[in-house]
C-alpha positions as CSV (number, residue, x, y, z in Angstrom):
1,M,187.4,99.7,214.9
2,D,184.4,100.8,216.9
3,N,182.9,102.4,213.7
4,L,183.2,99.2,211.8
5,F,181.5,97.4,214.7
6,D,178.6,99.9,214.7
7,R,178.1,99.6,211.0
8,K,177.9,95.8,211.3
9,Y,174.9,96.0,213.7
10,T,173.3,98.8,211.6
11,I,173.3,96.5,208.5
12,Q,172.0,93.6,210.5
13,G,169.2,95.8,211.9
14,L,168.2,96.9,208.4
15,F,168.2,93.3,207.2
16,I,165.9,92.2,210.0
17,L,163.6,95.2,209.4
18,V,163.2,94.3,205.7
19,C,162.4,90.7,206.6
20,L,159.7,91.8,209.0
21,I,158.2,94.0,206.4
22,L,158.1,91.2,203.8
23,M,156.6,88.8,206.4
24,A,153.9,91.3,207.2
25,K,153.2,91.8,203.6
26,L,152.9,88.1,203.0
27,F,150.5,87.8,205.9
28,Y,148.4,90.6,204.5
29,I,148.3,89.0,201.1
30,Q,147.3,85.5,202.4
31,V,145.0,86.5,205.3
32,G,144.1,90.2,205.4
33,S,143.2,91.0,201.8
34,D,140.7,89.4,199.4
35,K,142.2,91.3,196.5
36,Y,145.0,88.8,195.9
37,F,142.7,85.9,196.5
38,I,140.6,87.0,193.7
39,S,143.7,87.3,191.4
40,A,144.9,83.9,192.5
41,E,141.6,82.3,191.9
42,S,140.9,83.9,188.6
43,N,140.2,80.6,187.0
44,V,136.9,80.5,188.8
45,L,136.2,84.2,189.0
46,K,135.2,86.0,185.8
47,K,134.5,89.7,185.3
48,I,131.0,90.2,183.9
49,Y,130.6,93.7,182.5
50,T,127.2,95.2,183.0
51,F,126.2,97.7,180.4
52,P,124.1,100.7,181.3
53,A,120.9,101.6,179.6
54,R,121.4,104.6,177.2
55,G,119.6,107.7,178.2
56,V,115.9,108.0,177.2
57,I,115.0,110.7,174.7
58,Y,111.8,112.7,174.9
59,D,110.0,115.1,172.6
60,R,109.1,118.7,173.7
61,K,105.8,117.5,175.2
62,G,107.4,114.8,177.3
63,K,106.6,111.9,175.0
64,V,109.1,109.0,174.9
65,L,110.9,109.0,171.5
66,V,113.7,106.5,172.3
67,Q,113.7,103.8,174.9
68,N,115.6,100.6,175.6
69,E,114.8,96.9,175.3
70,P,116.8,94.0,176.8
71,V,119.0,91.7,174.8
72,Y,121.8,89.3,175.6
73,D,125.3,88.7,174.3
74,L,126.9,85.3,174.4
75,I,130.5,85.6,175.6
76,V,133.4,83.1,175.1
77,I,136.8,82.8,176.7
78,P,138.6,80.5,174.3
79,N,141.2,79.1,176.7
80,Q,138.4,77.8,179.0
81,V,136.5,76.0,176.2
82,K,136.5,72.2,176.5
83,E,134.8,69.5,174.3
84,F,131.1,70.0,174.1
85,D,128.2,69.5,171.7
86,T,128.8,72.3,169.3
87,L,125.7,71.4,167.2
88,D,123.5,71.8,170.2
89,L,124.9,75.3,170.8
90,C,124.4,76.2,167.1
91,N,120.8,75.1,167.1
92,T,120.1,76.9,170.3
93,I,121.3,80.3,169.1
94,G,120.3,79.9,165.5
95,I,123.7,79.6,163.6
96,D,125.3,76.9,161.4
97,M,128.6,75.1,162.0
98,K,130.4,77.4,159.5
99,G,129.2,80.4,161.5
100,F,130.4,78.7,164.7
101,H,133.9,78.2,163.4
102,K,134.1,81.7,162.0
103,R,133.0,83.3,165.3
104,F,135.3,81.1,167.4
105,T,138.3,81.8,165.2
106,K,137.7,85.5,165.5
107,A,137.5,85.2,169.3
108,M,140.8,83.2,169.3
109,N,142.5,85.8,167.2
110,Q,141.3,88.6,169.6
111,S,142.5,86.8,172.8
112,R,142.6,83.3,174.2
113,Y,142.3,84.5,177.8
114,Q,140.0,87.5,177.6
115,P,136.2,87.3,177.1
116,S,134.9,88.4,173.7
117,I,131.5,88.5,172.1
118,F,130.6,85.2,170.3
119,E,127.1,86.1,169.3
120,K,125.5,89.5,170.1
121,Q,122.0,90.6,170.8
122,L,120.2,87.4,171.5
123,S,116.5,87.8,172.1
124,V,114.8,87.1,175.4
125,Q,113.4,83.8,174.0
126,I,116.8,82.5,172.8
127,Y,118.4,83.5,176.1
128,A,115.8,81.6,178.0
129,S,116.6,78.4,176.1
130,L,120.3,79.0,176.3
131,Q,120.3,79.6,180.0
132,E,119.0,76.1,180.7
133,K,121.9,74.5,178.8
134,L,124.7,77.0,179.6
135,S,126.5,74.5,182.0
136,R,127.0,72.2,179.0
137,F,129.1,74.8,177.2
138,P,132.3,75.4,179.2
139,G,134.0,78.7,178.5
140,F,130.7,80.4,177.4
141,M,128.7,82.9,179.5
142,V,126.0,85.4,178.9
143,Q,125.9,89.2,179.6
144,N,122.9,91.4,179.3
145,R,122.7,94.7,177.7
146,T,120.0,96.9,176.1
147,I,119.3,98.1,172.6
148,R,117.5,101.1,171.3
149,H,113.8,101.0,170.4
150,Y,112.0,103.9,168.6
151,P,108.2,103.6,169.3
152,D,107.2,105.9,166.5
153,S,109.5,104.5,163.8
154,V,110.2,108.0,162.4
155,A,113.0,110.7,162.4
156,G,115.8,108.2,161.5
157,Q,118.2,111.0,160.4
158,F,117.5,113.0,163.6
159,F,118.2,110.1,165.9
160,G,121.0,108.5,164.0
161,Y,122.1,105.1,165.2
162,V,124.3,103.2,167.6
163,K,126.9,100.7,166.3
164,E,129.7,98.5,167.6
165,V,132.9,100.3,168.2
166,T,135.8,100.1,165.8
167,K,139.5,100.0,166.6
168,K,139.7,103.7,165.8
169,D,136.8,104.4,168.3
170,I,138.7,102.6,171.0
171,E,141.9,104.5,170.3
172,E,140.1,107.9,170.2
173,N,138.4,107.4,173.5
174,N,141.5,106.6,175.6
175,G,140.6,103.0,176.2
176,Y,137.1,103.6,177.6
177,Y,135.6,101.2,175.1
178,R,136.3,97.5,174.7
179,P,135.7,95.4,171.7
180,G,131.9,94.6,171.5
181,D,130.9,97.9,173.1
182,Y,128.5,100.3,171.3
183,I,128.8,104.0,170.4
184,G,126.6,106.6,168.7
185,K,127.6,106.8,165.1
186,A,125.2,109.4,163.6
187,G,122.6,112.0,164.6
188,I,121.7,112.8,168.2
189,E,123.1,109.4,169.3
190,K,126.5,110.6,168.1
191,Q,126.3,114.2,169.1
192,Y,125.2,113.5,172.7
193,N,126.9,110.1,173.0
194,D,128.9,111.0,176.2
195,V,125.7,112.1,177.9
196,L,123.6,109.2,176.7
197,R,126.0,106.3,177.2
198,G,126.2,106.2,181.0
199,E,128.9,104.3,182.9
200,R,129.7,100.6,182.6
201,G,129.7,98.4,185.7
202,V,131.6,95.2,186.7
203,I,130.5,92.0,188.5
204,N,133.1,89.6,189.8
205,M,131.1,86.4,189.2
206,L,132.1,83.2,190.9
207,Y,131.7,80.0,188.8
208,D,132.1,76.3,189.9
209,A,133.9,73.6,187.9
210,R,130.7,73.0,185.9
211,N,130.6,76.6,184.7
212,V,127.6,77.3,186.8
213,P,127.5,80.8,188.3
214,Q,127.5,80.8,192.1
215,G,126.8,84.5,192.6
216,S,128.9,87.6,193.0
217,Y,132.1,87.1,194.9
218,A,132.1,88.5,198.5
219,E,128.5,89.5,198.2
220,G,129.4,92.2,195.6
221,K,132.1,93.9,197.7
222,F,134.3,94.4,194.7
223,D,131.6,95.0,192.1
224,T,130.7,98.4,190.6
225,L,127.2,99.3,189.5
226,A,126.4,100.5,186.0
227,R,125.0,104.0,185.8
228,A,122.3,104.7,183.2
229,G,122.7,107.6,180.7
230,E,121.1,111.0,181.2
231,K,117.6,111.8,180.1
232,V,117.6,114.0,177.1
233,Y,114.7,116.3,176.1
234,S,114.5,117.1,172.4
235,S,112.8,120.2,170.9
236,L,110.9,118.1,168.4
237,D,107.1,118.1,168.2
238,M,106.4,114.5,167.2
239,D,103.0,115.3,165.8
240,I,104.3,117.7,163.1
241,Q,107.4,115.5,162.6
242,K,105.1,112.5,161.7
243,L,102.9,114.7,159.5
244,G,105.9,116.1,157.7
245,E,107.3,112.6,156.9
246,Q,103.9,111.5,155.7
247,L,103.6,114.5,153.4
248,L,107.0,113.8,151.9
249,Q,106.4,110.1,151.3
250,N,107.6,109.1,147.8
251,K,109.3,112.5,147.4
252,V,112.8,113.9,147.9
253,G,113.3,117.0,150.1
254,S,113.2,118.5,153.5
255,I,111.1,120.3,156.1
256,V,112.7,122.3,158.9
257,A,110.5,124.2,161.4
258,I,111.9,126.5,164.2
259,E,110.4,128.3,167.1
260,P,111.8,131.8,166.4
261,A,112.0,133.0,170.0
262,T,114.0,130.1,171.3
263,G,115.8,128.6,168.2
264,E,114.3,125.2,169.1
265,V,113.8,122.9,166.1
266,L,110.2,121.7,165.9
267,A,110.4,119.5,162.9
268,F,113.5,118.0,161.2
269,V,112.3,116.0,158.2
270,S,114.6,114.5,155.6
271,A,113.1,112.6,152.7
272,P,113.4,109.8,151.9
273,G,113.8,108.7,155.5
274,Y,114.2,105.3,157.1
275,D,112.8,103.5,160.2
276,P,115.5,103.9,162.9
277,N,114.4,100.5,164.2
278,R,116.0,98.9,161.1
279,M,119.4,100.1,162.4
280,V,119.0,98.0,165.6
281,G,119.5,94.3,166.2
282,R,121.2,91.4,164.5
283,S,119.9,92.5,161.0
284,Q,121.5,96.0,161.3
285,G,124.3,95.3,158.8
286,N,122.1,94.0,156.1
287,N,119.6,96.8,156.6
288,Y,122.4,99.4,156.5
289,M,123.5,98.2,153.1
290,E,120.0,98.1,151.8
291,I,119.3,101.7,152.9
292,F,122.7,102.8,151.7
293,G,121.9,101.3,148.2
294,N,118.8,103.5,147.7
295,P,119.7,105.9,144.9
296,N,117.8,108.7,146.6
297,R,120.3,108.5,149.6
298,P,118.2,108.2,152.8
299,F,121.3,108.6,154.9
300,L,121.9,112.1,153.6
301,V,120.6,114.5,156.3
302,R,119.1,117.0,154.0
303,P,118.1,119.6,156.6
304,T,121.8,120.3,157.4
305,S,123.7,118.7,154.5
306,G,121.5,119.3,151.5
307,Y,122.6,122.1,149.2
308,Y,120.0,124.2,147.4
309,S,120.0,127.7,145.8
310,P,117.6,129.7,148.0
311,G,116.1,131.3,144.9
312,S,113.3,133.9,145.6
313,A,113.6,133.0,149.3
314,F,116.7,135.2,149.4
315,K,114.9,138.3,148.1
316,P,113.7,139.5,151.6
317,V,117.3,139.4,152.8
318,N,118.5,141.4,149.9
319,A,115.8,144.0,150.4
320,L,116.6,144.4,154.1
321,I,120.3,144.9,153.3
322,G,119.2,147.6,150.8
323,L,117.0,149.3,153.4
324,Q,119.8,149.2,156.0
325,E,122.3,150.6,153.5
326,G,119.9,153.4,152.7
327,V,119.9,152.8,148.9
328,I,116.2,152.3,148.9
329,D,113.2,153.0,151.0
330,P,109.8,151.2,151.1
331,E,108.4,153.5,148.4
332,T,111.4,153.5,146.0
333,P,110.0,152.4,142.6
334,F,111.6,150.5,139.8
335,N,110.2,149.8,136.4
336,C,109.7,146.1,135.5
337,P,109.4,145.5,131.7
338,G,109.6,141.7,132.2
339,G,113.3,141.5,133.0
340,Y,116.5,143.2,134.1
341,R,119.3,143.8,131.6
342,A,122.7,143.1,133.2
343,G,125.5,143.7,130.7
344,N,125.0,141.5,127.7
345,H,122.4,139.2,129.3
346,V,118.9,139.6,130.8
347,V,117.5,138.2,134.0
348,K,113.9,137.3,133.1
349,C,110.9,138.0,135.2
350,E,107.7,136.0,135.4
351,H,105.6,139.1,135.0
352,V,105.5,142.6,133.5
353,D,104.8,144.7,136.5
354,G,105.5,148.2,135.4
355,N,106.5,150.5,138.3
356,I,106.9,148.4,141.4
357,S,108.1,149.1,144.9
358,L,109.1,147.0,147.9
359,R,105.8,145.6,149.2
360,R,104.5,144.5,145.8
361,G,107.9,143.6,144.6
362,L,108.1,140.9,147.3
363,A,104.5,139.8,147.0
364,R,105.0,139.3,143.2
365,S,108.5,137.9,143.7
366,C,109.7,140.4,141.0
367,N,113.3,139.6,139.7
368,T,113.6,143.0,138.2
369,Y,113.0,144.7,141.6
370,A,115.5,142.4,143.3
371,C,118.2,143.1,140.7
372,N,117.7,146.9,140.9
373,V,118.2,146.7,144.7
374,F,121.3,144.6,144.4
375,A,122.7,147.0,141.8
376,R,122.2,150.0,144.1
377,I,123.9,148.2,146.9
378,M,126.9,147.4,144.8
379,T,127.4,150.8,143.1
380,Q,127.4,153.0,146.2
381,K,129.9,155.9,145.9
382,K,131.3,155.3,149.4
383,F,133.2,152.2,148.1
384,K,136.5,152.7,146.2
385,N,136.0,149.8,143.9
386,K,133.8,146.7,143.2
387,I,135.8,144.5,145.5
388,A,135.1,146.7,148.5
389,A,131.4,146.9,147.6
390,Y,131.1,143.2,147.2
391,N,133.0,142.5,150.5
392,N,130.6,144.8,152.3
393,W,127.6,143.0,150.9
394,E,129.1,139.5,151.5
395,E,129.8,140.4,155.2
396,K,126.2,141.5,155.7
397,V,124.8,138.3,154.1
398,R,127.0,136.0,156.2
399,K,125.5,137.5,159.4
400,W,122.3,135.8,158.3
401,G,124.0,132.4,158.6
402,I,124.5,132.0,154.8
403,G,127.9,130.5,153.8
404,Q,128.7,129.4,157.3
405,K,127.7,126.8,159.8
406,L,124.9,127.7,162.3
407,E,126.6,125.1,164.7
408,I,123.4,123.2,165.3
409,D,123.8,120.3,167.7
410,I,124.0,117.4,165.2
411,P,127.1,116.2,163.4
412,F,128.2,116.8,159.8
413,E,126.4,120.1,159.3
414,K,127.5,121.8,156.1
415,K,128.1,125.6,155.7
416,G,126.6,126.1,152.3
417,I,128.2,128.2,149.5
418,L,128.8,132.0,149.3
419,F,131.7,133.1,147.1
420,T,134.3,135.6,148.3
421,S,135.6,138.3,146.1
422,D,138.9,136.4,145.8
423,E,137.0,133.4,144.5
424,Y,135.3,135.5,141.8
425,T,138.6,137.1,140.8
426,K,140.1,133.6,140.6
427,R,137.3,132.5,138.3
428,F,136.8,135.6,136.2
429,G,140.1,137.5,136.5
430,K,139.9,141.2,137.3
431,Y,137.1,141.8,134.8
432,W,134.0,141.2,136.8
433,G,131.5,143.4,138.5
434,Y,128.0,143.4,139.9
435,T,126.5,142.5,136.5
436,T,128.7,139.3,136.5
437,V,127.2,138.2,139.8
438,I,123.7,139.7,139.3
439,S,122.1,136.2,139.8
440,L,122.9,136.5,143.5
441,A,120.1,139.1,143.8
442,I,117.6,136.4,143.2
443,G,119.3,133.7,145.2
444,Q,120.9,131.9,142.3
445,G,124.5,131.7,141.1
446,E,127.3,131.0,143.6
447,M,125.0,130.7,146.6
448,N,123.8,127.5,148.1
449,T,122.0,127.1,151.4
450,T,120.8,124.3,153.6
451,P,117.1,124.0,154.5
452,L,118.1,124.8,158.1
453,Q,119.7,128.1,157.0
454,M,116.5,129.0,155.0
455,A,114.3,128.3,158.1
456,N,116.7,130.3,160.2
457,I,116.3,133.3,157.8
458,M,112.6,133.2,158.5
459,A,113.2,133.1,162.2
460,I,115.4,136.2,161.9
461,I,112.7,138.1,160.0
462,A,110.0,136.9,162.5
463,N,112.2,138.2,165.4
464,K,112.9,141.4,163.4
465,G,116.6,141.3,163.5
466,Y,118.1,138.4,165.5
467,Y,118.2,134.6,165.9
468,V,119.0,132.1,168.6
469,K,121.2,129.3,167.4
470,P,119.0,126.5,166.2
471,H,119.2,123.4,168.4
472,L,117.6,120.0,168.6
473,I,118.0,119.3,172.3
474,K,116.4,121.7,174.7
475,A,117.4,120.3,178.0
476,I,119.6,117.5,179.6
477,G,119.2,115.5,182.8
478,E,116.8,115.8,185.7
479,K,117.8,119.4,186.2
480,K,117.0,120.1,182.5
481,T,120.1,122.1,182.0
482,I,120.7,124.0,178.7
483,S,123.8,125.4,177.1
484,K,124.2,129.2,177.3
485,E,124.9,129.4,173.6
486,Y,121.3,128.3,173.0
487,V,119.8,131.3,174.8
488,Q,122.0,134.1,173.3
489,K,120.6,136.4,170.7
490,N,122.7,136.8,167.5
491,F,121.9,140.1,165.7
492,V,122.3,140.5,161.9
493,G,122.9,144.2,161.8
494,V,119.5,145.4,160.4
495,E,117.5,147.8,162.4
496,E,114.1,146.6,163.6
497,R,112.3,149.5,161.9
498,H,113.2,148.1,158.4
499,F,111.4,144.8,158.9
500,E,107.8,145.9,158.9
501,P,107.6,146.8,155.1
502,V,109.3,143.5,154.2
503,I,106.9,141.5,156.4
504,D,104.1,143.5,154.7
505,G,105.3,142.2,151.4
506,M,105.6,138.6,152.6
507,Q,102.1,138.8,154.1
508,E,100.8,140.0,150.7
509,A,102.6,137.1,149.0
510,V,100.4,134.7,150.9
511,N,97.2,136.6,151.4
512,S,96.7,139.0,148.4
513,P,95.0,137.8,145.2
514,W,98.2,138.6,143.2
515,G,100.6,136.9,145.7
516,T,102.8,134.0,144.6
517,A,102.2,132.0,147.8
518,V,98.4,131.8,148.1
519,L,98.5,128.0,148.5
520,S,100.3,128.5,151.8
521,R,97.3,130.2,153.4
522,V,96.2,128.9,156.8
523,P,92.6,129.4,157.9
524,N,92.2,132.2,160.4
525,I,96.0,132.6,160.7
526,I,98.1,135.3,159.0
527,M,101.0,133.5,157.4
528,C,103.9,135.5,155.9
529,G,106.1,133.8,153.3
530,K,107.9,133.5,150.0
531,T,107.8,130.8,147.4
532,G,110.8,129.9,145.3
533,T,111.3,127.9,142.1
534,V,114.9,126.9,142.3
535,Q,116.9,125.9,139.2
536,N,118.1,122.3,139.2
537,P,120.8,121.4,136.7
538,H,120.0,117.7,137.0
539,G,116.3,117.8,136.2
540,K,113.1,119.6,137.0
541,N,113.3,122.6,139.2
542,H,112.9,122.4,143.0
543,S,109.8,123.7,144.8
544,V,110.6,125.9,147.8
545,F,108.6,127.8,150.4
546,I,109.8,129.7,153.5
547,G,107.6,131.6,155.9
548,F,106.5,132.1,159.5
549,A,103.2,132.4,161.4
550,P,101.3,134.1,162.9
551,R,102.5,137.6,161.9
552,D,102.2,138.9,165.4
553,N,104.2,137.0,168.0
554,P,105.3,134.3,165.5
555,K,105.4,130.8,166.9
556,I,106.8,128.9,163.9
557,A,109.3,129.6,161.1
558,I,109.4,127.0,158.3
559,A,111.3,126.0,155.2
560,V,110.0,123.3,152.8
561,I,111.9,122.0,149.8
562,V,110.5,119.3,147.4
563,E,113.1,118.4,144.8
564,N,112.0,118.1,141.1
565,A,108.5,119.4,142.0
566,G,108.5,122.6,139.9
567,Y,106.9,125.8,141.2
568,G,107.1,126.6,144.9
569,S,103.4,127.1,145.0
570,T,102.6,123.6,143.7
571,Y,104.0,121.4,146.5
572,A,106.2,123.3,149.0
573,A,103.6,126.1,149.9
574,P,100.6,123.8,150.7
575,I,102.9,121.4,152.7
576,A,104.1,124.3,154.8
577,S,100.5,125.5,155.4
578,Y,99.5,122.0,156.7
579,I,102.5,121.8,159.0
580,T,101.8,125.3,160.3
581,E,98.1,124.7,160.9
582,K,98.8,121.4,162.7
583,Y,101.4,123.0,165.0
584,L,99.4,126.1,165.9
585,T,95.9,124.6,166.2
586,D,96.8,120.9,166.9
587,S,94.5,119.8,164.0
588,I,93.8,120.2,160.3
589,S,90.5,121.9,159.4
590,K,87.9,119.6,157.9
591,G,87.9,121.4,154.6
592,R,91.6,120.7,154.1
593,Q,91.9,117.1,155.3
594,A,91.2,115.7,151.9
595,Q,94.0,117.9,150.5
596,V,96.4,116.6,153.0
597,E,95.6,113.0,152.1
598,W,95.9,113.8,148.4
599,M,99.4,115.3,149.0
600,K,100.5,112.2,151.0
601,K,99.8,110.0,148.0
602,Q,101.7,112.1,145.3
603,V,104.8,110.6,143.9
604,V,107.5,113.1,142.9
605,L,110.8,111.3,142.4
606,P,113.8,112.2,140.3
607,I,114.2,110.2,137.1
608,M,117.0,107.7,137.6
609,P,119.5,107.5,134.7
610,K,118.9,104.4,132.5
611,P,121.5,101.6,132.9
612,K,123.8,101.2,130.0
613,V,122.9,98.3,127.8
614,K,125.9,96.1,126.9
615,Y,126.3,95.1,123.3
616,Q,125.0,91.7,122.4
617,P,126.0,89.9,119.2
618,K,123.3,89.3,116.7
619,Q,121.7,85.9,117.0
620,T,120.4,83.6,114.3
621,E,116.7,82.8,114.1
622,D,117.3,79.3,115.3
623,T,119.1,80.2,118.5
624,T,116.5,82.8,119.3
625,K,113.7,80.3,119.1
626,K,115.6,78.0,121.5
627,Q,116.0,80.8,124.0
628,L,112.5,82.2,124.0
629,P,109.2,80.3,124.2
630,A,107.0,80.8,121.2
631,K,104.2,82.6,123.0
632,L,106.4,84.8,125.2
633,E,106.0,88.5,124.5
634,A,107.9,91.5,126.0
635,T,105.5,93.7,127.9
636,P,106.6,97.3,128.4
637,V,106.2,98.6,131.9
638,T,105.0,102.2,132.1
639,E,105.4,104.3,135.3
640,I,102.4,106.4,136.0
641,T,103.2,109.7,137.6
642,A,100.3,111.6,139.2
643,Q,99.8,115.1,138.0
644,P,99.3,117.9,140.6
645,K,95.7,118.3,141.3
646,P,94.4,121.9,141.8
647,I,94.0,122.5,145.5
648,E,91.0,124.4,146.7
649,I,91.8,127.5,148.6
650,T,90.0,127.9,151.9
651,K,89.6,131.6,152.7
C-alpha cells in the first residue's frame, strides 16, 4: 500500500516538473529570444542574400585581368504581390507585358513563398530609377551583386565564363547554390570556382506595410557578412598574350608559351577567340549562340583540346630516344637519296642530302634520317619480337607527355593520340611491324598532340631532360600559395649528356643558311627550334613551329600552329619569333615592326563547304520576268586572299 502511495507522488512530481519546463520554454520564446520573434514576424522580415565579389585575377606582373562591376537583381515573392501598375514596372526595367507575364509565371512555378529572380543584372542607371518607385510594387525587392569585367577584352578561352546555375549544379554542390546563383562554367572561372566564388551573406531586412525597407533587424545581430573570393595570380604575360591574339587575327590556330624552369604558361592563345565581356550581362545568352554558331568554333580551347600531328616537331624526341637506347651516336651517318623505303612504300624527303648525321639531319628536317633512327630503335636484338620493341618505344614516348594528359589546371584537357601495340594488332592483325608504322618517325600516322604538349616537349629539351607540370595559375590568396605538384620535376628518362647534339641541330635549323626555320630568328638572341608542315586531310597543310630561347638558360618555350597555312616557315616560324622577342626584350625591333603589322593583316581561314543548292523547277520566261526587275544583274562576289609576302630576315 505504501509503495502505491509513493508512486502516486512520484508521478505528480514528474507532471509538475514537465509543466515548469514548458512554462520556462514559453517564457524564453516570448521574452528571452528574438529568434522566434523573427520567425513569427516573417511577413515583415525578408532574407536578403548578399553575394560576394568573385576573386580578382591578375597577370604575372600584377596587372588586373578580371575585376567586378556592380549590378542589381529584381526579386519577387509572388505571394506578397498585390495589385500595382505593371506597365510602370515594365517601362522602368525595360521589358514588355508579355515578358512580365512570362517572368512572373516562372516565379510562381518555382515558389509562391520564396524569393526568386524576376529580372537579373539591372544596370546602375535602371536601379536608380527603380529604387525611387519600389514602394509602389509590393512583393518586389532588389538585391545587389557583381558581374565580371575583363579590361583587356582578350583571352576568352583562358578565363572561360560564369553562368547561372542549373538544377544539376545545385544537386552536385550539396545545396550550396540556390536558383539565380552563378557558377564558373569554363576556363579558369570553372577550374578555380571554389576559390573565386567566396561565401554568400544574409541580411534580415525589416519592411513596413508599404514595402519600404526599415533596415536590418536588431541592428544586424542575426546577419552574416559575405566574404569575397580569393585573389588569384595567373602565369600569363598579358603583353605577349595580346600580341599573340593580334597575330592570329583572321586565322585558326594556337600559341602556347611556357617558362621552362617553372612550367608557368606565359601565353595561351586560341584562335579564333572571343571577347570574354560578351559572356557577361543580360545579352549573354544571345552572344553565346552567336559565338557558338561560328563555323571556326571559338569555344574550342585549341591549346588543350586541338588535335594536330606533331610532324617534324617530333623528330628531336625520336632522336633523343635513339641516343638513349644507344642505337645511334651524334656522328652516325645515314644516306638520304630523297626518301626512305619502308616495305612497299616510300617516305619522301624534301631534299636529297646524301650522307647525313644527327646535327644536320635535324637542321634539314630530314625524313630519311628520322626513319633510319626509328628503324634501329624498333629492330634491336634485345627484344624478343616487334610487340616488345614497340611497347618499349611507346613507353619512352609517353614520358614526354604524348598520348596522355599533362593535367594542366584548366578543364576539358585532352590527352592526344598514341596507339598501343594492341590497337595496331586490332587494326592490322598480327602482320604488322615497324615499316607499317614508320610514319610515327616523322610525327605522322597514329599520333596526335595538343599545342600544349608540343610546347612542353620544347620545355623538356630546354631543361635537358625534365619538365614541371604546365600550369596557368602561379599563386592563390594573400599568402600566394602554390600546389606542390607545380614545383616537382618530372624526368623523361633521357640522360642530360644526350641533349647537347640535339640542341645543336635545332640551333642550326634556325641560324644556319640551310636550316628550315630561318624565319624564326630573333635579333641578337639564339633561338633553337623546328618547323613542321603537318598533313591535314581536310584541306591545306598546317604550319607548325616549336622552339625555345635563348639557348643558354632558356626563358621561353613556344609552340605555334596556324591551320591551313602550308609550310611551317611561312607563318608559324615568324609568329614564334615575334612572340619570343617581345617577351625577352619587351619590344619588337624597328626593322621587324612592319613585318608584325603585315602578319596581323593576313587572312588564312579554312574554306567552308558550299551549302547544298535545292532543286528548283524550271520557270517559264514570263514568270521569270515577273520575279526579277529587267535591269537587275547577278554580281559574283570574289573573296580575295592575301598571298604570303616574303619576309626580310634581320641578321
